[in-house]
C-alpha positions as CSV (number, residue, x, y, z in Angstrom):
1,M,-8.8,-5.1,27.0
2,Q,-9.2,-7.2,23.9
3,P,-10.8,-10.7,24.9
4,L,-8.6,-13.7,24.9
5,P,-9.0,-16.3,21.8
6,R,-11.0,-19.1,23.0
7,A,-8.4,-21.6,22.3
8,T,-5.9,-19.7,24.6
9,R,-8.3,-19.6,27.6
10,A,-9.0,-23.3,26.9
11,A,-5.5,-24.1,26.9
12,A,-4.5,-22.0,30.2
13,R,-7.6,-23.5,32.0
14,A,-6.4,-27.0,31.0
15,L,-2.8,-26.6,32.0
16,V,-3.6,-25.4,35.6
17,A,-6.4,-27.9,36.2
18,A,-4.0,-30.7,35.0
19,S,-1.4,-29.3,37.4
20,L,-4.1,-29.5,40.3
21,V,-5.4,-33.1,39.3
22,A,-1.7,-34.3,39.1
23,Y,-0.9,-33.0,42.5
24,P,-1.3,-36.1,44.3
25,I,1.0,-37.9,41.8
26,A,3.6,-35.3,42.1
27,I,3.6,-35.7,45.9
28,Y,4.4,-39.3,45.4
29,F,7.4,-38.5,43.1
30,A,8.6,-35.7,45.0
31,D,8.6,-37.5,48.3
32,G,12.3,-37.7,49.2
33,H,13.2,-34.9,46.8
34,L,11.2,-32.0,48.2
35,T,10.2,-31.1,51.6
36,P,6.7,-31.4,52.8
37,S,7.1,-27.5,53.4
38,E,8.0,-27.1,49.7
39,L,5.3,-29.3,48.7
40,L,2.7,-27.5,50.7
41,A,3.9,-23.9,49.4
42,G,3.9,-25.3,45.9
43,L,0.3,-26.3,46.2
44,L,-0.7,-22.8,47.7
45,W,1.4,-21.3,44.4
46,L,-0.6,-23.5,42.3
47,L,-3.7,-22.6,43.7
48,A,-2.7,-18.9,43.3
49,A,-1.9,-19.3,39.6
50,R,-5.5,-21.0,39.4
51,L,-6.8,-17.4,40.5
52,S,-4.4,-15.7,38.7
53,L,-5.7,-17.2,35.7
54,A,-9.2,-16.5,36.5
55,A,-8.5,-12.7,36.5
56,W,-6.7,-13.1,33.3
57,I,-9.6,-14.6,31.3
58,S,-12.3,-12.9,33.1
59,P,-11.5,-9.6,34.4
60,K,-14.9,-9.0,36.2
61,R,-13.5,-10.0,39.7
62,L,-10.1,-8.9,38.7
63,G,-9.5,-7.4,42.4
64,R,-10.7,-10.1,44.5
65,D,-9.2,-12.9,42.4
66,L,-5.7,-11.0,42.7
67,G,-6.0,-10.4,46.0
68,M,-6.7,-13.9,46.9
69,A,-4.1,-14.9,44.7
70,G,-1.4,-12.7,46.3
71,L,-2.5,-13.9,49.7
72,L,-1.7,-17.3,48.7
73,I,1.7,-16.4,47.4
74,A,2.2,-14.6,50.6
75,A,1.3,-17.8,52.5
76,G,3.5,-20.0,50.5
77,A,6.4,-17.9,51.0
78,L,5.7,-18.0,55.0
79,V,5.3,-21.9,54.8
80,L,8.8,-21.8,53.3
81,R,10.3,-19.4,56.1
82,Y,8.0,-20.3,59.1
83,M,6.9,-23.8,59.0
84,P,9.8,-26.3,58.4
85,D,7.8,-29.1,60.2
86,V,5.1,-29.5,57.8
87,E,4.4,-33.2,58.0
88,L,3.9,-35.2,54.6
89,A,0.6,-36.5,56.1
90,W,-1.1,-33.1,56.1
91,L,-0.6,-32.8,52.2
92,R,-2.7,-36.3,52.1
93,Y,-6.1,-34.6,53.0
94,Y,-5.8,-32.2,50.1
95,P,-8.1,-34.4,47.6
96,A,-10.6,-34.8,50.5
97,L,-10.7,-31.2,51.0
98,F,-11.2,-30.5,47.3
99,G,-13.7,-33.1,47.0
100,L,-15.7,-31.4,50.1
101,V,-16.0,-28.4,48.3
102,A,-16.8,-29.9,44.9
103,F,-19.6,-31.8,47.3
104,G,-20.7,-28.4,48.9
105,V,-21.2,-26.7,45.5
106,F,-23.2,-29.5,44.0
107,F,-25.1,-30.2,47.4
108,G,-26.1,-26.4,47.8
109,S,-27.4,-26.0,44.1
110,L,-30.1,-28.4,45.2
111,F,-31.8,-26.0,47.2
112,T,-31.8,-23.4,44.5
113,D,-34.4,-23.1,41.7
114,M,-31.5,-24.5,39.1
115,P,-29.2,-27.2,40.3
116,L,-25.9,-27.2,38.8
117,V,-26.3,-29.6,36.5
118,E,-29.1,-28.0,34.9
119,R,-27.1,-24.8,34.8
120,I,-24.3,-26.4,32.9
121,A,-26.7,-27.9,30.6
122,R,-28.4,-24.4,29.8
123,A,-24.9,-22.7,29.6
124,M,-24.2,-25.1,26.9
125,G,-27.3,-24.0,25.0
126,H,-29.4,-27.2,25.8
127,A,-33.4,-26.8,25.3
128,L,-34.7,-28.5,28.5
129,P,-38.1,-30.0,28.6
130,P,-39.8,-30.4,32.3
131,E,-38.6,-34.2,32.1
132,G,-34.8,-32.7,31.3
133,V,-35.1,-30.5,34.2
134,A,-36.0,-33.2,36.5
135,H,-33.3,-35.5,35.0
136,C,-30.7,-32.7,36.1
137,R,-31.9,-32.6,39.5
138,R,-31.6,-36.3,39.7
139,V,-27.9,-36.2,38.0
140,T,-26.9,-33.5,40.5
141,R,-28.1,-35.9,43.4
142,A,-26.2,-38.7,42.0
143,W,-22.9,-36.4,41.7
144,C,-23.5,-35.5,45.3
145,A,-23.8,-38.9,46.4
146,L,-20.2,-40.0,44.2
147,L,-18.6,-37.1,45.5
148,A,-19.7,-38.0,49.2
149,V,-18.3,-41.4,48.7
150,N,-15.1,-40.0,47.0
151,V,-14.5,-37.7,50.2
152,L,-14.8,-40.8,52.7
153,I,-12.4,-42.8,50.5
154,S,-10.1,-40.0,50.2
155,L,-9.9,-39.6,54.0
156,Y,-9.5,-43.3,54.5
157,T,-6.4,-43.4,52.0
158,A,-5.0,-40.4,53.8
159,Y,-5.4,-41.6,57.5
160,T,-4.9,-45.6,56.9
161,A,-3.3,-46.3,53.7
162,S,0.4,-46.1,52.2
163,L,1.4,-43.3,49.8
164,E,1.3,-45.7,47.2
165,A,-2.3,-46.6,47.6
166,W,-3.4,-43.1,48.6
167,T,-1.8,-41.8,45.3
168,L,-3.2,-44.8,43.3
169,Y,-6.8,-44.0,44.6
170,N,-6.6,-40.2,44.6
171,G,-4.3,-39.7,41.4
172,V,-5.8,-42.1,39.2
173,I,-8.8,-44.3,40.4
174,V,-10.9,-41.3,41.1
175,Y,-10.6,-39.9,37.9
176,F,-11.5,-43.3,36.2
177,L,-14.9,-43.1,38.5
178,F,-15.5,-39.4,37.5
179,G,-15.0,-40.4,34.0
180,A,-17.2,-43.3,33.8
181,M,-20.1,-41.1,35.6
182,L,-19.7,-38.5,32.8
183,L,-19.9,-41.0,30.1
184,G,-23.0,-43.0,31.7
185,E,-24.9,-39.7,32.5
186,Y,-24.1,-38.8,28.8
187,L,-25.4,-42.0,27.2
188,L,-28.5,-42.0,29.7
189,R,-29.2,-38.4,28.5
190,L,-29.0,-39.2,24.9
191,H,-31.4,-42.2,25.5
192,L,-34.0,-40.1,27.4
193,R,-33.8,-37.2,24.9
194,R,-34.9,-39.6,22.0
195,R,-37.8,-40.6,24.5
196,W,-38.6,-36.8,25.4
197,E,-38.7,-35.7,21.6
198,A,-40.9,-38.9,20.8
199,A,-43.4,-38.0,23.5
């Protein structure tokens, strides 16, 4: 099988990622037009599309990814057929669950020899001095803290806030927070790199 062009892989990833990221906004605008059961089925099918895309881009785990995608597609169909009483409130916990998974990935990597931020930096081809390795571990801890706070706020908005406030935080504000974190860490890393190179 010929490998896919890098631009095609990037575009496909971006499309599915954008769909999942924008899901809280989709819930807000679909309220009153789609039933909660249809929204839940749509989320399951989006996740199935993400796994199918992973299998398409990298066939190393083809059987596992396609198998999970098939289960999610079937689960979405079962929701439409047998769960007509899904409540919209259930769907509002999706961002918190997504954030909890992300927190688990970052936090779990702290108990390995190479935390997640260091893995990402090395995958991008960055050479890391000992100071850089220590910095990556600190940044991983900082991401853990931010993700933990995000999960708590997501749960709070899901449980107590209006749909409008929930959508504003989980569909807009949280991505500005993550963007600020990425930009701040990038600028700090540039500053620290100059110090490491001068040492």
